C-alpha positions as CSV (number, residue, x, y, z in Angstrom):
1,X,-1.3,26.5,36.9
2,X,-3.5,28.1,34.2
3,X,-2.2,25.7,31.5
4,X,-2.8,22.8,33.8
5,X,-6.4,23.9,34.4
6,X,-7.0,24.3,30.7
7,X,-5.5,20.9,30.0
8,X,-7.7,19.3,32.7
9,X,-10.8,21.0,31.2
10,X,-9.9,19.7,27.7
11,X,-9.4,16.2,29.1
12,X,-12.8,16.3,30.8
13,X,-14.7,17.1,27.7
14,X,-15.9,14.5,25.2
15,X,-13.0,13.1,23.2
16,X,-13.0,10.9,20.1
17,X,-12.6,7.2,20.9
18,X,-9.0,6.2,21.5
19,X,-8.2,2.8,20.0
20,X,-4.6,2.8,21.4
21,X,-5.6,2.2,25.1
22,X,-4.4,-0.9,26.9
23,X,-7.6,-0.9,28.9
24,X,-9.5,-1.2,25.5
25,X,-7.4,-4.1,24.3
26,X,-4.5,-2.4,22.5
27,X,-1.1,-4.1,23.0
28,X,2.5,-3.4,22.2
29,X,4.2,-5.5,19.5
30,X,7.6,-6.3,20.9
31,X,9.2,-7.3,17.6
32,X,8.3,-3.9,16.1
33,X,9.4,-1.9,19.1
34,X,12.8,-0.4,20.1
35,X,14.5,-1.4,23.3
36,X,13.8,0.7,26.4
37,X,16.5,3.0,27.7
38,X,18.4,1.5,30.7
39,X,18.7,5.1,31.9
40,X,15.0,5.1,32.7
41,X,13.3,4.0,35.9
42,X,12.2,0.4,36.6
43,X,8.8,1.3,35.3
44,X,10.2,2.5,31.9
45,X,8.4,0.3,29.4
46,X,6.7,0.9,26.0
47,X,3.3,-0.2,27.5
48,X,3.2,3.2,29.2
49,X,2.2,4.9,25.9
50,X,-1.0,2.9,26.0
51,X,-2.2,4.1,29.4
52,X,-3.9,7.3,30.6
53,X,-1.2,7.9,33.3
54,X,0.7,11.0,32.3
55,X,3.0,11.3,35.3
56,X,6.7,11.7,34.6
57,X,7.6,8.1,35.4
58,X,4.8,6.9,33.2
59,X,6.5,8.0,30.0
60,X,8.5,5.6,27.8
61,X,12.2,6.4,27.0
62,X,14.5,4.8,24.4
63,X,18.1,5.7,23.7
64,X,19.1,8.0,20.8
65,X,17.0,10.1,18.5
66,X,15.5,7.3,16.4
67,X,13.2,4.5,17.5
68,X,9.7,3.0,17.1
69,X,6.8,1.4,18.9
70,X,4.5,-1.1,17.3
71,X,0.8,-1.2,18.5
72,X,-1.7,-4.0,17.9
73,X,-5.1,-2.4,17.8
74,X,-8.1,-4.1,19.5
75,X,-10.0,-4.4,16.2
76,X,-8.5,-5.3,12.9
77,X,-11.0,-3.1,11.0
78,X,-9.9,0.3,12.2
79,X,-9.5,3.0,9.6
80,X,-7.5,5.6,11.5
81,X,-8.2,9.3,10.9
82,X,-5.9,11.0,13.5
83,X,-2.8,10.3,15.6
84,X,-2.1,12.2,18.8
85,X,1.2,12.3,20.7
86,X,1.8,13.5,24.3
87,X,5.1,14.5,25.9
88,X,4.5,15.7,29.4
89,X,8.0,15.8,30.8
90,X,9.2,19.2,32.2
91,X,10.4,21.8,29.8
92,X,14.1,21.2,30.6
93,X,13.6,17.7,29.1
94,X,12.4,19.2,25.8
95,X,15.5,18.0,23.9
96,X,14.2,14.4,24.6
97,X,10.9,15.1,22.8
98,X,10.3,13.4,19.5
99,X,10.7,15.8,16.5
100,X,10.1,14.2,13.1
101,X,7.6,11.4,13.4
102,X,6.1,9.0,10.8
103,X,3.0,6.8,11.4
104,X,3.0,3.5,9.5
105,X,0.2,1.0,9.0
106,X,0.9,-2.7,8.4
107,X,-1.0,-3.8,5.3
108,X,-2.7,-7.2,5.9
109,X,-5.7,-9.0,4.4
110,X,-6.8,-9.4,0.8
111,X,-9.1,-6.4,0.7
112,X,-6.5,-4.1,2.2
113,X,-3.8,-5.4,-0.2
114,X,-6.2,-4.6,-3.1
115,X,-6.7,-1.1,-1.8
116,X,-3.0,-0.7,-1.2
117,X,-2.3,-1.6,-4.9
118,X,-5.1,0.6,-6.2
119,X,-4.3,3.6,-8.5
120,X,-5.5,6.0,-5.8
121,X,-3.0,4.8,-3.3
122,X,-0.3,4.2,-5.9
123,X,-0.4,8.0,-6.6
124,X,-0.3,8.7,-2.9
125,X,2.6,6.3,-2.3
126,X,4.6,8.1,-4.9
127,X,4.4,11.3,-2.8
128,X,5.7,9.6,0.3
129,X,8.4,7.5,-1.4
130,X,11.1,9.6,0.3
131,X,10.1,8.0,3.6
132,X,11.1,4.5,2.4
133,X,9.1,1.3,2.4
134,X,8.5,1.1,6.2
135,X,9.9,1.6,9.6
136,X,13.5,0.6,10.5
137,X,12.2,-2.6,12.1
138,X,9.8,-3.8,9.4
139,X,10.4,-7.6,9.7
140,X,9.6,-8.0,6.0
141,X,6.0,-6.9,6.3
142,X,4.3,-4.4,3.9
143,X,3.8,-0.9,5.4
144,X,2.0,2.2,4.2
145,X,3.1,5.7,5.5
146,X,-0.1,7.3,7.0
147,X,1.2,10.6,8.3
148,X,4.5,12.5,8.7
149,X,4.7,15.5,11.1
150,X,6.9,17.4,13.5
151,X,6.2,17.4,17.2
152,X,6.8,20.7,19.0
153,X,7.7,20.3,22.7
154,X,7.4,24.1,23.3
155,X,3.8,24.4,22.0
156,X,1.1,25.6,24.4
157,X,-0.2,22.1,24.9
158,X,1.8,18.8,24.9
159,X,-1.0,16.8,23.4
160,X,-0.7,17.4,19.6
161,X,-3.0,15.8,17.1
162,X,-2.2,15.1,13.4
163,X,-4.5,14.0,10.6
164,X,-3.9,10.9,8.6
165,X,-3.3,11.7,4.9
166,X,-6.5,12.5,3.1
167,X,-5.8,9.8,0.4
168,X,-5.4,7.1,3.1
169,X,-8.6,8.1,4.9
170,X,-10.6,8.3,1.6
171,X,-9.4,4.8,0.6
172,X,-11.0,3.3,3.7
173,X,-8.0,1.0,4.1
174,X,-7.9,-0.6,7.6
175,X,-5.1,-1.7,9.9
176,X,-4.6,-4.0,12.9
177,X,-1.1,-2.9,13.6
178,X,0.4,0.6,13.5
179,X,4.0,1.7,14.1
180,X,4.9,5.1,15.4
181,X,8.5,5.8,14.2
182,X,10.5,8.6,15.5
183,X,13.0,9.8,12.9
184,X,14.7,12.4,15.1
185,X,14.4,14.2,18.4
186,X,15.4,17.7,19.6
187,X,19.0,16.9,20.4
188,X,18.7,14.7,23.5
189,X,20.7,11.5,24.1
190,X,17.3,9.7,24.5
191,X,13.7,10.1,23.3
192,X,10.5,10.0,25.4
193,X,6.9,9.4,24.4
194,X,4.3,9.7,27.2
195,X,1.1,8.7,25.4
196,X,-0.1,7.7,21.9
197,X,-3.7,8.0,20.9
198,X,-5.3,6.7,17.7
199,X,-8.7,7.9,16.5
200,X,-10.7,6.6,13.7
């Protein structure tokens, strides 16, 4: 009860603008999104990660420990600074939580391509080369890794915020489409994400 009260208090305070809300115009990109798990309820769909409903049935589940969700942001000129993930399923579902996560940005537009090819980002790209050229479902587009982190389902709060790499933020590159790729989970046969928030 105490943690729930603290969470409600945090939610009620002023928060940075969330660009990944369906009510604000964000949309799922189906071709860049994994298939939903048939083991979920009828309401199990990727659109759930773009809503403020954090009830158990409002999370999105996909089979296995790897998957991704593509998000079209409401404004193409967003330069993200932080990504937040929420996993609000009960503790006994913690093996279904994402573990290793990478945030990708699709590089589009002449200005963004020039920034992408600049020396500043060339040096940064060398440091994240181990992540590959993009998510598993890339469809031939150019992607830039923006952040790599580990989600901890046993942390005090399920909402965990991670900063975009300093070099990316400093470059002022902007994105219209982001992909959240789960590289692994905590051992479950499926993986769940309850909400994604993008700040910038």
